[in-house]
C-alpha positions in Angstrom: 118.0 100.5 102.1 116.4 98.3 99.4 115.3 100.1 96.3 112.0 99.0 94.7 112.2 95.5 96.3 115.5 94.7 94.8 117.7 92.2 96.6 120.5 93.6 98.8 122.8 90.7 98.2 123.3 87.7 95.8 125.4 84.7 95.4 125.5 81.5 93.4 125.6 78.2 95.4 125.8 74.9 93.5 124.3 76.6 90.5 121.4 78.1 92.4 120.9 81.9 92.8 120.5 83.0 96.4 119.0 86.5 96.9 119.2 88.3 100.2 116.3 90.6 100.7 116.3 93.9 102.6 112.5 93.7 102.7 111.3 90.2 103.7 108.6 88.3 101.8 106.5 87.2 104.8 109.0 85.8 107.3 111.7 85.1 104.6 114.8 87.2 104.0 116.3 84.7 101.5 115.0 83.5 98.2 116.7 80.7 96.4 116.1 80.4 92.6 117.2 76.9 91.4 119.1 76.6 88.2 116.1 75.3 86.3 114.1 78.4 87.2 117.0 80.7 86.3 117.2 79.1 82.9 113.4 79.4 82.4 113.5 83.1 83.5 116.1 83.8 80.8 114.2 81.8 78.2 110.9 83.5 79.0 112.4 87.0 79.6 111.2 87.2 83.3 113.4 89.3 85.6 114.3 88.7 89.2 112.2 91.7 90.1 109.2 90.1 88.3 109.7 86.9 90.4 110.0 88.9 93.7 107.0 91.1 92.9 104.9 88.0 92.2 105.9 86.4 95.5 105.3 89.6 97.4 102.0 90.7 95.8 100.3 87.8 93.9 97.0 88.4 92.2 96.1 84.6 92.5 97.2 82.2 95.2 96.4 78.5 95.9 96.8 77.5 92.3 97.1 73.7 91.6 100.6 72.3 91.9 102.5 69.3 93.4 102.1 68.6 97.1 104.6 70.6 99.3 104.7 73.4 96.7 102.9 76.6 96.2 102.0 78.3 93.0 101.1 82.0 92.7 100.4 84.3 89.7 100.6 88.1 89.2 99.4 90.1 86.2 102.4 92.0 85.0 100.3 93.7 82.2 96.8 93.2 80.8 98.2 90.5 78.6 101.1 88.9 80.5 100.9 87.0 83.8 103.9 85.6 85.7 103.5 82.4 87.6 106.0 81.2 90.2 106.1 77.7 91.7 108.0 77.6 95.0 108.6 75.7 98.2 108.7 77.2 101.7 111.8 75.9 103.6 112.8 76.7 107.2 115.0 79.6 106.3 114.1 80.6 102.7 111.7 80.4 99.7 113.0 78.1 97.0 111.7 79.0 93.5 111.3 75.8 91.4 110.2 77.3 88.1 108.8 80.4 86.5 106.2 80.7 83.7 105.2 83.7 81.6 101.7 83.4 80.2 100.5 85.7 77.4 96.7 86.0 77.2 95.0 86.7 73.9 93.0 89.8 74.0 89.8 89.1 72.1 88.2 91.8 70.1 86.6 92.5 66.8 88.1 90.8 63.7 
């Protein structure tokens, strides 16, 4: 049984991370995170769970991106939003890149 949306299996294929999901995201039980996205996740301190949560429960959908791709965003905290750009393939979601945006909280100076 999956715990907190964590993947039930994982493997590396040609440098890409393949996650097998116990709880599907839509109709997809596989999520492929390409090497570029894995590198961006490490650089931006974004976890696999952050990516999966963003794909499962985005706060914003339909954001501008290249044709054939989708871009979603989820507010991790009041200041931090995670954006995931991905493609829907026949058998899996392919994550192309991940962005972490920190919003400035305005207030008195």
